C-alpha positions as CSV (number, residue, x, y, z in Angstrom):
1,M,153.4,116.9,36.9
2,S,151.5,119.1,39.4
3,D,152.4,122.0,41.5
4,A,151.2,120.3,44.7
5,G,154.7,119.6,45.9
6,D,154.9,122.9,47.9
7,R,151.8,122.0,49.8
8,L,152.7,118.5,51.0
9,P,151.9,118.0,54.7
10,V,154.6,117.3,57.2
11,D,154.2,113.9,58.8
12,P,154.3,114.3,62.6
13,N,155.7,110.8,63.0
14,T,158.8,111.6,60.9
15,H,162.0,112.0,62.8
16,K,163.3,115.5,63.4
17,Q,165.7,116.7,60.8
18,S,169.2,117.9,61.5
19,P,170.5,121.1,60.0
20,T,172.4,118.9,57.5
21,D,169.2,117.2,56.5
22,V,167.4,120.5,56.1
23,A,170.2,121.9,53.9
24,R,170.2,118.8,51.8
25,R,166.4,118.7,51.3
26,T,165.9,122.4,50.7
27,P,169.1,123.7,48.9
28,R,169.2,127.1,47.4
29,S,167.7,127.2,44.0
30,L,170.1,127.0,41.1
31,F,167.6,128.6,38.7
32,A,165.4,131.7,38.4
33,P,162.2,132.6,36.6
34,G,163.1,133.6,33.0
35,D,166.1,131.3,32.7
36,P,166.2,129.2,29.5
37,L,166.1,125.4,29.9
38,P,169.6,124.2,29.5
39,N,170.2,122.7,26.0
40,L,166.6,123.5,25.0
41,E,166.5,127.3,25.1
42,M,163.1,127.6,23.5
43,W,161.7,126.5,26.8
44,V,161.7,129.2,29.6
45,L,161.5,128.5,33.3
46,E,158.4,130.2,34.7
47,R,158.1,129.2,38.4
48,R,159.4,126.7,40.9
49,L,156.9,124.0,41.7
50,G,158.9,122.2,44.4
51,G,162.1,120.5,45.3
52,G,163.9,118.1,47.7
53,G,167.1,116.2,48.2
54,F,167.0,114.9,44.6
55,G,166.7,118.2,42.9
56,E,164.2,120.9,41.8
57,V,161.0,120.9,39.8
58,W,160.0,123.9,37.6
59,L,157.1,124.8,35.4
60,A,158.5,125.6,31.9
61,R,156.7,127.3,29.0
62,H,157.2,127.1,25.3
63,E,155.8,129.7,23.0
64,R,154.1,127.1,20.8
65,K,154.0,123.9,22.8
66,G,152.6,125.2,26.1
67,E,153.6,124.1,29.6
68,A,155.7,121.2,31.0
69,A,157.1,120.2,34.3
70,V,160.9,119.9,34.4
71,K,162.8,118.0,37.0
72,F,166.4,118.9,37.5
73,C,168.7,116.3,39.1
74,T,171.1,118.3,41.3
75,D,172.1,115.6,43.8
76,P,175.6,114.4,42.7
77,V,175.0,110.8,43.7
78,A,171.6,110.7,42.1
79,R,172.9,112.4,39.0
80,H,175.6,109.8,38.6
81,Q,173.0,107.0,39.0
82,L,170.6,108.7,36.6
83,V,173.1,109.2,33.7
84,T,174.7,105.8,34.1
85,H,172.6,103.0,35.5
86,E,169.2,104.5,35.0
87,K,169.8,105.9,31.5
88,T,168.4,102.9,29.8
89,V,165.4,102.9,32.1
90,V,164.6,106.5,31.2
91,A,164.7,105.6,27.5
92,R,162.3,102.7,28.0
93,V,159.9,104.8,30.0
94,M,159.8,107.3,27.1
95,R,159.3,104.5,24.6
96,H,156.5,102.6,26.5
97,G,154.8,105.1,28.8
98,G,153.7,107.9,26.5
99,N,150.4,106.5,25.5
100,H,148.9,105.2,28.7
101,P,146.1,107.4,30.1
102,N,147.2,106.7,33.7
103,V,150.8,107.6,33.3
104,V,152.3,111.1,33.1
105,P,154.4,110.9,29.9
106,L,158.1,111.7,30.0
107,L,158.4,114.0,27.0
108,E,162.0,114.9,26.8
109,C,165.2,114.5,28.7
110,N,168.8,115.8,28.8
111,L,171.2,113.4,30.7
112,S,174.4,114.7,29.2
113,G,174.5,118.3,30.6
114,E,176.0,119.5,33.8
115,I,172.6,119.3,35.5
116,P,170.5,116.5,34.0
117,W,166.8,117.1,33.6
118,L,163.6,115.2,32.7
119,M,160.6,116.9,31.2
120,Y,157.1,115.6,32.0
121,E,153.6,116.6,30.8
122,Y,152.3,119.2,33.2
123,V,149.2,118.0,35.1
124,E,147.1,120.6,36.7
125,G,145.4,119.7,39.9
126,G,146.4,117.9,43.1
127,T,147.6,114.4,44.1
128,L,145.9,111.3,45.3
129,A,146.8,112.4,48.8
130,G,144.5,115.5,48.3
131,A,141.8,113.3,46.7
132,V,141.7,111.1,49.8
133,A,141.2,114.1,52.0
134,E,138.3,115.2,49.8
135,W,136.7,111.8,49.9
136,R,137.0,111.7,53.6
137,A,135.5,115.2,54.0
138,A,132.6,114.1,51.7
139,A,132.2,110.8,53.7
140,A,133.0,109.0,50.5
141,A,135.8,106.8,51.7
142,G,133.5,103.8,51.4
143,S,132.4,104.7,47.8
144,A,133.5,103.1,44.6
145,A,136.0,105.9,44.0
146,P,138.9,104.1,45.8
147,V,138.4,100.9,43.9
148,R,138.1,102.6,40.5
149,T,141.2,104.6,41.3
150,L,143.2,101.5,42.3
151,H,142.1,99.7,39.2
152,A,143.4,102.5,37.0
153,I,146.7,102.7,38.9
154,T,147.3,99.0,38.9
155,G,146.4,98.7,35.2
156,A,149.2,101.2,34.4
157,L,151.7,99.4,36.6
158,A,150.8,96.0,35.1
159,K,151.7,97.3,31.7
160,F,155.2,98.2,32.8
161,H,155.5,95.0,34.9
162,R,154.7,92.9,31.8
163,L,157.7,94.3,29.8
164,D,160.8,92.1,29.4
165,P,162.6,92.9,31.6
166,P,159.9,94.6,33.8
167,L,160.0,98.3,34.5
168,V,159.5,98.9,38.3
169,H,158.6,102.3,39.7
170,R,160.0,101.8,43.2
171,D,158.7,105.0,44.7
172,M,154.9,104.5,44.5
173,K,153.1,106.7,47.0
174,P,150.0,109.0,46.9
175,E,152.1,112.1,46.2
176,N,153.4,110.4,43.0
177,I,149.9,109.8,41.7
178,L,148.5,113.0,40.2
179,M,144.8,113.5,39.8
180,A,143.7,115.0,36.5
181,G,140.1,115.5,37.6
182,R,139.0,112.0,38.5
183,V,141.7,110.3,36.5
184,P,144.8,109.1,38.4
185,R,148.1,109.4,36.6
186,I,151.4,108.0,37.9
187,T,154.5,110.1,37.6
188,D,158.3,109.6,38.3
189,F,158.8,106.4,36.4
190,G,162.5,106.0,35.6
191,I,164.0,107.9,38.6
192,G,163.3,105.6,41.5
193,G,166.6,103.8,41.3
194,A,168.6,107.1,41.1
195,A,166.8,108.5,44.1
196,E,167.3,105.3,46.1
197,E,171.0,105.2,45.4
198,A,171.4,108.8,46.6
199,A,169.6,107.8,49.8
200,R,171.8,104.7,50.3
201,V,175.0,106.7,49.9
202,E,173.7,109.4,52.3
203,R,173.0,106.7,54.9
204,A,176.5,105.4,54.5
205,L,177.9,108.9,55.0
206,D,175.7,109.4,58.0
207,G,177.5,106.4,59.6
208,T,174.3,104.6,60.6
209,G,174.1,102.4,57.5
210,L,170.4,101.9,58.4
211,E,168.6,105.2,57.9
212,V,165.8,104.7,55.6
213,R,165.0,107.5,53.2
214,V,163.8,107.0,49.6
215,P,163.5,110.6,48.4
216,T,162.1,111.8,45.1
217,M,162.5,115.2,43.5
218,L,159.3,116.3,45.2
219,Q,160.4,115.3,48.7
220,A,157.6,114.0,50.9
221,A,157.9,112.8,54.4
222,G,157.0,109.2,54.9
223,S,158.0,107.7,51.5
224,S,159.6,104.7,53.3
225,R,156.2,103.7,54.5
226,Y,155.4,102.4,51.0
227,A,158.7,100.5,50.5
228,P,159.2,96.9,51.5
229,H,161.9,95.9,53.9
230,E,164.1,94.2,51.2
231,Q,164.3,97.5,49.3
232,F,165.9,99.1,52.4
233,L,168.6,96.4,52.2
234,G,169.5,97.2,48.6
235,S,167.7,94.4,46.8
236,P,167.4,94.5,43.0
237,A,164.3,96.1,41.6
238,N,161.3,93.7,41.4
239,P,157.6,94.2,40.6
240,R,156.8,93.0,44.1
241,D,158.3,96.3,45.4
242,D,155.4,98.1,43.6
243,V,152.9,95.5,44.7
244,Y,153.9,96.2,48.4
245,A,153.3,99.9,47.9
246,I,150.0,99.3,46.2
247,G,148.9,97.2,49.2
248,V,149.7,100.0,51.6
249,I,148.0,102.6,49.4
250,A,144.9,100.4,49.0
251,Y,144.7,99.9,52.8
252,Q,144.9,103.7,53.3
253,L,142.2,104.3,50.6
254,V,139.8,101.8,52.2
255,L,140.3,103.5,55.6
256,G,140.3,107.0,54.2
257,D,143.5,107.6,56.3
258,L,146.9,108.3,54.8
259,T,148.5,107.8,58.2
260,A,147.3,104.2,58.5
261,I,149.9,101.5,58.2
262,P,148.9,97.8,57.7
263,G,150.0,95.4,60.4
264,P,149.3,91.9,61.7
265,D,145.7,92.9,62.5
266,T,145.0,94.1,58.9
267,A,142.9,91.1,57.9
268,A,140.6,91.6,61.0
269,E,140.3,95.3,60.4
270,L,139.3,94.8,56.7
271,R,136.8,92.2,57.6
272,A,135.3,94.4,60.3
273,L,134.9,97.1,57.6
274,R,133.2,94.7,55.3
275,V,135.8,95.1,52.6
276,P,135.2,92.7,49.7
277,S,137.1,89.5,50.4
278,E,139.0,89.7,47.0
279,L,140.3,93.2,47.9
280,A,141.0,92.3,51.5
281,S,143.0,89.3,50.5
282,L,145.0,91.3,47.9
283,I,145.9,93.9,50.5
284,V,147.1,91.4,53.1
285,R,149.1,89.4,50.7
286,S,150.6,92.4,49.1
287,V,152.1,93.7,52.4
288,A,153.6,90.4,53.4
289,L,157.1,90.7,54.8
290,D,158.2,87.8,52.6
291,P,158.1,89.0,49.0
292,R,157.4,85.4,47.8
293,H,154.0,85.6,49.4
294,R,153.0,88.7,47.5
295,P,151.4,88.7,44.0
296,K,154.3,88.6,41.5
297,D,153.3,91.8,39.8
298,A,150.4,94.3,39.5
299,A,148.5,92.2,36.9
300,E,146.7,90.2,39.6
301,W,145.5,93.5,41.1
302,E,144.3,94.7,37.8
303,T,142.4,91.6,37.0
304,K,140.6,91.2,40.4
305,L,139.8,94.9,40.7
306,E,138.3,94.9,37.2
307,A,135.9,92.2,38.4
308,L,135.1,94.3,41.4
309,V,134.4,97.3,39.3
310,R,132.1,95.3,37.0
311,K,130.2,94.1,40.0
312,K,130.0,97.7,41.3
313,T,131.2,96.4,44.7
314,V,131.8,99.1,47.3
315,A,133.9,98.9,50.3
316,G,131.4,100.2,52.8
317,R,131.8,100.9,56.5
318,P,129.7,98.5,58.7
319,S,127.7,99.3,61.8
320,A,129.0,96.1,63.3
321,P,131.7,93.5,62.6
322,V,130.9,90.8,60.0
323,P,130.2,87.5,61.7
324,E,133.1,85.1,61.1
325,S,130.7,82.6,59.5
326,T,130.0,85.0,56.6
327,S,133.7,85.5,55.8
328,R,135.0,83.9,52.6
329,D,138.5,85.4,52.7
330,E,141.3,83.3,51.2
331,P,143.9,82.1,53.8
332,T,146.4,84.9,54.1
333,E,149.7,85.4,55.8
334,E,149.8,87.9,58.6
335,L,152.8,90.2,58.8
336,A,154.7,87.7,60.9
337,S,152.9,84.3,61.2
338,I,155.5,82.6,63.3
339,S,153.9,79.2,64.2
340,G,155.6,78.7,67.6
341,S,153.5,77.3,70.5
342,E,151.0,79.6,72.0
343,L,150.4,78.1,75.4
344,P,147.3,79.3,77.1
345,V,148.3,81.5,79.9
346,P,144.9,83.0,81.0
347,V,144.4,85.6,83.6
348,P,143.6,84.0,87.0
349,V,140.0,85.3,87.1
350,S,137.9,87.7,85.1
351,Q,139.0,91.2,85.7
352,A,138.6,94.7,84.2
353,L,141.2,97.5,83.8
354,D,141.1,100.9,82.2
355,L,143.4,101.7,79.3
356,S,143.7,105.4,78.4
357,A,146.2,104.9,75.5
358,R,144.6,105.6,72.1
359,G,144.5,102.5,69.9
360,R,142.6,99.2,69.3
361,W,142.2,96.2,71.5
362,Y,141.8,92.6,70.0
363,V,141.1,89.2,71.4
364,R,141.3,85.5,70.3
365,P,141.2,82.2,72.1
366,A,144.4,81.1,73.8
367,G,146.1,78.1,72.3
368,R,144.6,78.8,68.9
369,P,147.2,80.8,66.9
370,E,145.3,80.1,63.7
371,A,142.2,81.9,64.9
372,E,141.5,85.4,63.6
373,W,142.0,88.4,65.9
374,Q,138.6,90.0,66.7
375,I,138.4,93.8,67.3
376,V,136.9,94.3,70.8
377,T,137.0,98.1,71.3
378,T,138.8,101.3,70.4
379,T,140.6,102.7,73.4
380,P,140.5,104.7,75.7
381,A,138.1,102.2,77.2
382,R,137.6,99.7,80.1
383,L,138.9,96.3,79.1
384,R,137.4,93.1,80.4
385,L,139.9,90.3,80.6
386,A,138.8,86.6,80.8
387,P,140.4,83.3,81.3
388,G,141.2,81.4,78.1
389,E,141.8,84.5,76.0
390,V,145.0,86.2,74.7
391,Y,145.1,89.9,73.5
392,R,146.9,92.3,71.2
393,F,147.0,96.1,71.3
394,S,147.8,98.4,68.4
395,I,148.5,102.0,69.3
396,N,147.2,104.9,67.2
397,S,150.1,106.2,65.1
398,A,149.3,109.8,66.3
399,A,149.7,108.7,69.9
400,T,151.8,110.8,72.2
401,A,154.3,109.9,74.9
402,D,151.5,110.0,77.4
403,D,149.6,107.4,75.4
404,V,152.7,105.2,75.4
405,D,153.2,105.7,79.1
406,A,149.6,104.6,79.7
407,I,150.4,101.2,78.3
408,R,152.1,100.5,81.6
409,A,148.6,99.7,82.9
410,L,149.0,96.4,81.1
411,A,152.2,95.5,82.8
412,G,152.4,91.9,84.1
413,L,149.5,90.8,81.8
414,T,150.9,87.5,80.5
415,S,148.0,87.1,78.1
416,L,149.1,90.2,76.1
417,R,150.9,88.5,73.2
418,Y,151.1,91.1,70.5
419,L,151.9,94.8,70.8
420,N,152.1,97.2,67.8
421,L,153.6,100.6,68.5
422,S,154.6,101.3,64.9
423,Y,155.0,104.9,63.6
424,C,154.4,106.4,67.1
425,A,156.7,109.3,67.8
426,G,155.9,108.8,71.6
427,V,158.0,105.6,71.7
428,T,161.3,106.4,73.4
429,D,164.1,104.4,74.9
430,A,162.5,105.0,78.3
431,A,159.2,103.6,77.1
432,L,161.0,100.4,75.9
433,A,162.3,100.0,79.5
434,H,158.7,99.4,80.6
435,L,158.3,96.5,78.2
436,K,160.4,94.3,80.4
437,A,157.2,94.0,82.4
438,F,155.4,92.2,79.5
439,P,156.7,88.7,79.7
440,G,154.0,87.2,77.5
441,L,154.8,89.2,74.3
442,R,155.4,87.1,71.2
443,Q,155.3,89.8,68.6
444,L,156.4,93.4,68.9
445,F,156.2,96.0,66.1
446,L,158.2,99.2,66.4
447,R,158.4,100.2,62.7
448,G,159.1,103.8,62.1
449,C,159.7,104.9,65.7
450,P,162.1,107.8,65.5
451,G,162.9,107.9,69.2
452,V,164.3,104.4,69.5
453,T,168.1,104.1,69.8
454,D,170.6,101.3,70.6
455,A,170.3,102.1,74.2
456,G,166.6,101.3,74.1
457,L,167.2,98.0,72.4
458,V,169.1,96.8,75.5
459,H,165.8,96.8,77.4
460,L,164.3,94.3,74.9
461,H,167.0,91.7,75.6
462,E,164.9,90.3,78.4
463,L,161.9,89.6,76.2
464,T,163.1,86.0,75.5
465,A,159.6,84.8,74.5
466,L,159.6,87.1,71.4
467,A,159.2,85.4,68.1
468,T,159.0,88.5,65.9
469,L,160.4,92.0,66.4
470,E,160.1,94.6,63.6
471,L,162.4,97.6,63.7
472,I,162.4,98.7,60.1
473,D,162.7,102.5,59.5
474,C,163.9,103.1,63.1
475,T,166.5,105.6,61.8
476,R,168.7,106.0,64.9
477,L,169.6,102.3,65.2
478,T,173.0,101.0,64.2
479,A,174.1,97.7,62.8
480,A,176.0,97.0,66.1
481,G,172.9,97.5,68.2
482,L,170.8,95.2,66.0
483,A,173.5,92.5,66.1
484,A,173.6,92.6,69.9
485,L,169.8,92.3,69.9
486,R,169.9,89.3,67.6
487,A,172.5,87.7,69.8
488,A,170.4,88.2,72.9
489,L,167.2,86.9,71.2
490,P,168.4,84.0,69.0
491,G,164.9,82.6,68.7
492,C,163.4,85.8,67.5
493,K,163.1,87.0,63.9
494,V,164.4,90.6,64.0
495,Y,163.5,92.8,61.0
496,G,165.5,95.9,60.8
């Protein structure tokens, strides 16, 4: 374990925390420097490394054995889950994970005391999140470092996924990948189920039944970005959960941006960046909404990345998009490939309009839903619209309310078919009211928009042409609001 937990950045797109949330996430410490480790008194707590809703993390020292990181489970729900349902998992992690160079070994545990704890090898240094920032600062996001790092991570996951039954991490994210120099090491195997159960009970107590929070002991904003939608719904652990997380992490490493979230335009983005087709296909398949369309476990990632490492392939940034004729990508499923008819509804004549909202603008021929989206420009920019074309717009996740309001410039544009506003804190109920002026929309993505409530969903009832609507991780929605939306849009697949 590392002491980087105290320095984790706050995600500006995360919903504001209530006083109750803050108290839960940052409880008063139950320990102090100099305290002996319960039931293992030769170890002495030296300093607090971090903490969150799950518990506390301390650096402990032994006179002869040196240092270790100790995670205390103080959350009552997580504690029950850990000492009952996850007890066998912890034992298996200790048995199988101690000799892999890319896994932080679980050295010792005490699950019978009043406050259960897990002891990990202490890893000095930062996390993968910090490494990405360094790569970006050194203009190295297109180097071989991300591919080699992914290869090491997926090799470790593949080992656990091959066990019978498989061991699934279920909370893979950059903050749970420690960097021992250039060597990535996964931590927190064995506690994902306990953390998730605590979050599920908390959601029930909150009364929403839908709030998505998958905390770990080192609480980091945005963990749910790396979890597939079926995990939010309480599905059993499956290696495809980790595969989804690896797809998101890989996408972020390729872009050198930990705020980036893969969406329906991912394949086009990766092609424009000249990402090797093997890696691009893996990413797109891994983040598919339907888990059956993802690789069954991390073994496929390990095998294909090993081939890439051998070829010394680098994911470089191009000066111009790759011509479609040179692409050899395998057919991949976009986030929501609803076949439905895409009738050509062109603009009456060629026209231009200015869009000041920050994001990306795409085009493809009308009437050809199988065609790839092509990136036209990064906005703000002047857009040129032509007959026989349909368009999509993906807003920047750091966009403000002003950026969202600027989308009103597209009102009435029947050829705007796809709109992605995911993880944008500027999306509010009032902003959704403006979408009634977008009758051509077929797909709308509002994942992780903290300002959306049931009142805002009512404005979407008029978008009867919608085929796909994603509302996962919109923490203020209720089951009743989603049920009313589904009733109003029976032909739309609503994910939330």
